[in-house]
C-alpha positions as CSV (number, residue, x, y, z in Angstrom):
1,M,-0.2,-0.1,0.1
2,Q,1.6,3.8,-0.8
3,R,1.2,6.3,1.6
4,V,0.9,9.3,-0.4
5,C,1.0,13.1,1.2
6,F,0.9,16.2,-1.1
7,L,0.6,20.0,-0.1
8,L,-2.0,22.6,-1.6
9,K,-2.8,26.2,0.1
10,V,-6.2,27.5,-0.3
11,R,-7.1,31.0,-0.1
12,A,-6.9,32.5,3.0
13,D,-10.3,34.3,2.7
14,R,-11.9,31.1,1.6
15,V,-10.6,29.0,3.9
16,A,-14.0,29.1,6.4
17,E,-16.0,28.4,2.9
18,Y,-13.5,25.5,1.9
19,R,-13.9,23.6,5.2
20,A,-17.8,24.3,5.1
21,R,-17.6,22.3,1.5
22,H,-15.4,19.6,2.9
23,A,-18.4,19.1,6.2
24,T,-20.9,18.0,3.1
25,V,-18.7,16.2,0.4
26,W,-21.0,14.8,-2.5
27,P,-22.1,11.5,-1.6
28,E,-21.3,10.6,-5.5
29,M,-17.6,11.8,-4.8
30,L,-17.4,10.0,-1.9
31,D,-18.4,6.6,-3.8
32,A,-16.2,7.6,-7.1
33,L,-12.8,7.9,-4.4
34,S,-13.7,4.5,-2.7
35,A,-14.3,2.8,-5.9
36,T,-11.0,4.0,-7.8
37,G,-9.0,3.1,-4.8
38,W,-8.7,6.0,-2.7
39,H,-8.1,4.5,0.8
40,N,-7.6,6.7,4.6
41,Y,-7.9,9.9,2.5
42,S,-7.6,12.8,4.9
43,L,-7.1,16.6,4.8
44,F,-5.8,18.8,7.0
45,L,-6.1,22.5,6.4
46,R,-3.9,25.8,8.6
47,E,-6.1,28.5,9.3
48,D,-3.7,30.1,7.0
49,G,-4.4,28.0,4.1
50,L,-1.9,25.3,3.9
51,L,-3.4,22.2,3.1
52,V,-2.0,18.7,3.7
53,G,-3.3,15.4,1.9
54,Y,-2.6,11.9,3.2
55,L,-4.0,8.8,1.3
56,E,-3.4,5.2,1.0
57,T,-3.5,3.5,-2.3
58,E,-2.2,0.4,-4.2
59,D,-1.4,2.7,-7.1
60,F,-1.5,6.7,-6.7
61,E,-1.0,7.0,-10.7
62,K,-3.8,4.6,-11.3
63,S,-6.3,5.8,-8.9
64,R,-5.5,9.6,-9.9
65,R,-6.4,8.4,-13.6
66,A,-9.6,6.2,-12.8
67,M,-10.9,9.3,-10.3
68,E,-9.6,11.8,-13.5
69,A,-12.5,9.6,-15.3
70,T,-15.2,10.0,-13.8
71,E,-17.8,13.2,-14.4
72,V,-18.3,14.1,-10.5
73,N,-14.9,14.5,-10.3
74,A,-14.5,16.7,-13.4
75,R,-17.8,18.6,-11.7
76,W,-16.1,18.7,-8.0
77,Q,-12.7,20.4,-9.1
78,H,-14.7,22.9,-11.4
79,E,-16.2,23.8,-8.5
80,M,-13.2,23.7,-5.9
81,A,-10.5,25.4,-8.2
82,P,-11.5,28.5,-7.0
83,F,-10.2,28.2,-3.7
84,F,-6.6,27.6,-4.3
85,E,-3.7,29.3,-4.8
86,S,-1.0,29.3,-7.5
87,L,-2.6,26.0,-9.8
88,D,-1.2,28.4,-13.0
89,G,-4.0,26.7,-15.1
90,T,-4.0,23.1,-13.6
91,R,-7.2,21.7,-11.8
92,P,-6.6,20.8,-8.0
93,D,-6.5,17.2,-9.0
94,E,-3.4,17.6,-11.2
95,A,-1.6,20.0,-8.7
96,M,-1.5,17.4,-5.8
97,K,2.4,16.0,-6.1
98,P,3.2,13.7,-3.7
99,L,6.1,14.2,-1.1
100,S,8.8,11.9,-1.2
101,E,8.3,9.8,1.8
102,V,11.6,10.2,4.4
103,F,10.2,8.5,7.6
104,H,8.0,5.5,8.8
105,L,7.3,4.6,12.6
106,A,4.6,1.3,11.7
């Protein structure tokens, strides 16, 4: 199982709304994430907008491609894009660059 961690930056003036949106993630989005291999998926958000994501999956690139192929993901990414800084024309899910793991205590 791969452990994947990534960072994104939510616009400071949208942090409260971002939190609210994630309190009611669409059921079809949750179903799609599970069906495409995203497990133990968590998002952590600091008040200044630093977002840390963590998930476990068998194959991150395969799971990401499968999720990208879903219609619900296209809608979700379109709605979430305005919340983020520095996307440079990419969708939020495209901007998720995994960090290198340097230590793990099992």
